[in-house]
N, C-alpha and C positions, 0 to 999 in steps of 0.2 A: 740834585740827587734824587734818584728814582727810588721806588719803594723797595725793590730788591736789595739795593746797597744799604738802605736804612735798617731793613730787617737783618742784614748781615752784621752791621755794626751793633745793633742791640743784641745780638747773639741768638736770634731765633733760627737762623739758618747758617750752614757752614760755607766755607769758600768754595768747595766743590759743587754744592748745591747751587750756589749763586751762579757759578759758571755754567752749569747745566741749563739754568733758567734763561741766562742771557743768551745761549746758544739756540735754545728752542725758539725764543722770541725773534732772533734774528733770521732764523731760517724758515719759519713757518710761512705757509702761502697766505697771500692777501686775496680775499674774495672780491671780486668786481661784479658779482651777479647782478645786484641790484642797479649798479650804475650801467651796465650793458643794457638792462631791460629798459631803464629809463631813457637812455640814448635812443633805442630802437623805437619806443613809444613817441619820442619827440621827433623822431625821423618821419614816422608815419604822419603825425600832425602837421609837420612842416611840408611834407609832399601834398597833402590834402589841401592845405592852405595855399601852397603854390599853384595847384591846379585852379583853385578859385581865383586867384589874381590874374593868372594867365588868360583865363577864360574872360575875365572883365576887360582886360587891356586889348585883347585881340578879337572880340566878338564880332566886329564889323568885317575883319579881313578873313577870318578863318570859316565862319559859318556855323550855324547851330548843328546841322547834320554831321559835320566832321568832328565837332567836339562830342557830340553824343556817341558817335561811333567809336571814338578813341577811348572814351570812358568805358563804354560797353566791352571793348576788346580786352583792356586791362582787367576789368572786372571778371570777365568770363575766364581769363587767364589764371587770376588768383583762385577762383572757385574750382576750376579744373585741377590745378595742382593740389589743392587741399583735398579734393575728393579722391584724387588718384593715390595720395600718400597717408590718409587718415587711417587710424587705428580702428579695429572692430568696435561697435557700440558696446558700452558697459555701463552699468548703473553705478560703478565705482568711479573714482577719479583716475583719469588716464593722462599720462604725460607722454608726448612725442619726443623722439630722439632728436630731431632737428630743432635748434633753438629759434629758427626764423619761421617755423610753421605757424604759431599762433600769431605773428604779425602779418603774415601773408593773408590768412583768413580774415583778420581784422581789417586789413587794407581792402580786401574784395568787398566786404559788407558795407564799409564806409562809402565806397565808390558806387555800390548799388543804391544806397540812400541818396546820394548826390545825383545819380541818373534819374531816379524817379522824381526827385524834387525838380530837377532842371526840365524834364520833359513835361511835367505837370505845369510848371511856370510858363514855358514857352508855347506849349500845344494844348494845354488844358485837356488831356486825354480823359481824365475823371470829371471833367466838368466842375460844378461847384460842389461835388462831393469831396471835400477835402479829407474826410475821415478815411476814404479809400486809398487816397495818396499816402496816407500814414500808415494805415494797416498793411499795406502790401510789403514794404521793407520790414515791418515788424515781424510778419510771419516768417520771412526768410531769416531774420535775426534769432528767432527762437529756435528755428530748425538747426541752424549752423550751431547755435550754443549747445544743443544737446548731442548733435551728431559729431561735432569736434571737441566738446567739453571745454568751452571757453566762457570763463566768467565775464570778461570784458563785453563780449557780444550779448550775453545775457542781460547785462545792464543796459545796453542799446535797446534790447527788446522791451524790457520792462518800461523803459522811458518812451519807447514808441507806443506801448499799450496805453500808458497814461494819457499821452497826447491824443490818441485815437478816441479814448473815451471822453475826453473834454471836448473835442471838436464834434463828435457825434451828438453831444447834448445841444449845445447852443454855438454853432460855429460862427454865426454873423455877429452875435452879440459878444463873442469871446474875442474876435479879431478887431471889431470896429468900436466896441464900447468898453473892452477890457473889464467886463462885469464878472470878476472873479469871486464876488460875495454873493452871487445869487444862490437860491436854494437848490436848484438843479445841479450846479456845479459842486456844492458841498455834498449833496446826497450822493452824486456820482463818485466823488473822491472816497467818501466813506464806504460805498459799495465796492469800489475797486480795490481799496486797501483790505477790506475784509476778505474778498475773494483771493487775493495774492497771500494773505496770511494763512487762510484755510488750505489752499494749495500747497504752500510750503510744508505745513503740518502733516498734510496727507502724504507728500513726498518723503518726509522724515519717518513716517510710520511704516510705509511700504519700501523703504530703503532705496529710494529712487533719487539718485544725485544728491545725496544729503549734503554735500559740500556746497551746493547751490543755495542752501537754506538761508545763509547769511546775507547773500545778496537780495533775495525775496523779502526777507523780514526787515532789512536795512530800509528798503524802499516803502514797504507797506507801513512800517511804523511811522516813518516821516509824513507819509500821505494821510494816515489816520490821525495823527496828532495835529497836524496843520489844519485839516478840515474840522476836527473838533474844536479847535481853537477859533476857526472862522465861524463856526456856528455859535460859539460862546460870545463872540464879538458883535456879531451882525444880526443874530436872530432873537426874537423876543423871549422865547422860553429858555432863559439862561440856566436855570437850575437843572433842567433836562439835559442841556448841552454839557454842564459841569459833570453830571452823573455819568454821561457817555464817556467824557474824557477820563474820568476816574477808572471806569472800567478798563479803558485801553491802557492806562498806566499800570492797573493792577495786572492784567494779562502780561505786559512786557516785563514787569518786574519779576513775575514768576519765570517767564522765559529766560530772563538775565540770570536768575539764580540756577536755574536748570543747565544752562550753557556756560556759567561762570563768565558771563560777558560783561565787562565794565561799560561798554558802549551803550548798550540798551538799558541798563540801569540808570546811566547818566541821562540818557534821552527822557526816560520816564520821569526822572526828579526834575529836569529843567522845564518840560512841557507842563507837568503837573503843577509846578510852582508858578509858572506864568498864569495858568488858569485860575488857581486858587487866588492869587494876588488881585487879579482883575475882578473875580466875582466879590470878593470880600469889599474892596473899595467901591465897586459899583452899587453893591447893597447899601453901604453906608451913604453914598451919594443920594441914592433913591429915597431914603428915609429923612434926608436932609439934616444929617448930623452937624452939630456945631463945629466950626472951624477948629476950636480949641480940642475938641474930642478927636477930630480927623487927624490933627497934627500929632497929638499925643500917641494914638493908635498906630499912626504911621512910623513914628520914631521906635516904638516898642515892636512893632512888625519887622521893621528893618533890622534891630538888633537881634531879634530872635532868628530871622533869616540867616544872618552872618554866622550866628553860633550853630545854627542847623547845617550850613555848608561846611563848617570846620569839622563838626561831628561826623558828617557824611565821608569826608575824606579820611578821616581817622579810622572809621569802623567799616568802610565799604567792603574790605576783604573779608570780614566776618559775616556781613550781609550775603555775600557771594559764596561764602564756604570755602575761600581760598585760605590754605594754611600758611603759605609763604608770601 
């Protein structure tokens, strides 16, 4: 028995009202917006994957030049269509009438990235300057993201920028030794995260594509938090690293309250909790506390943490200033 019939039996609604509700529910349109978008995105990913598999299986018979030419033609076709049908540039959010426009420009950008990667791998046109091979498609991604107002391509651009910054610092160590804990990598990540955060704040102040702010801050917050935790875990000045982490948490908690964003509040709490837990127990270990003390404190700390998590989920709406 559905809720409407139960309300009718209980006397809260009349038979005529129940009939109207049932008629409305049976005739209302069913939205398949997100289903279609998901199918289109999956189609692009499958198409790109199919190109990779096709190239891998037929590289000896087709030839590199033919494959590169095919990718370039499709890429140029996508970019030409997008430029021909794009709307005038605006600092506000723009939506194209064609439902396929966003996916065509996304396909073109992905193919351009594949083209640059392929030609660098096969012919080493950038030599050992791997950063240039990353920066070239990154610049196109940022250009297309703003010209065509595309958040997906903006994410590609930010990811490419992060990759370029890492490769530009220590390319050989990064590729050969996987030395992600080095001071230069941590410092670069902190610098890049701070620049992205300041740029997002500047755009919000100047009302330039304010709807891009979430993408910028989502990337910068994770970059800053992970870099600060990396410094806390691997560098000797742990107290300074924790102060830095606390400052980042404080900034994004204020940002979460201003934007009423549960995501950034949750990220700040999680990363801050990880850093605090590590610092406390590392200090206890350094002072060589007794095992009984460590066990007692650990038990109390775990119980207090669980209570804090419960309270957080109870009162997070009040923290963010959300009434309902």
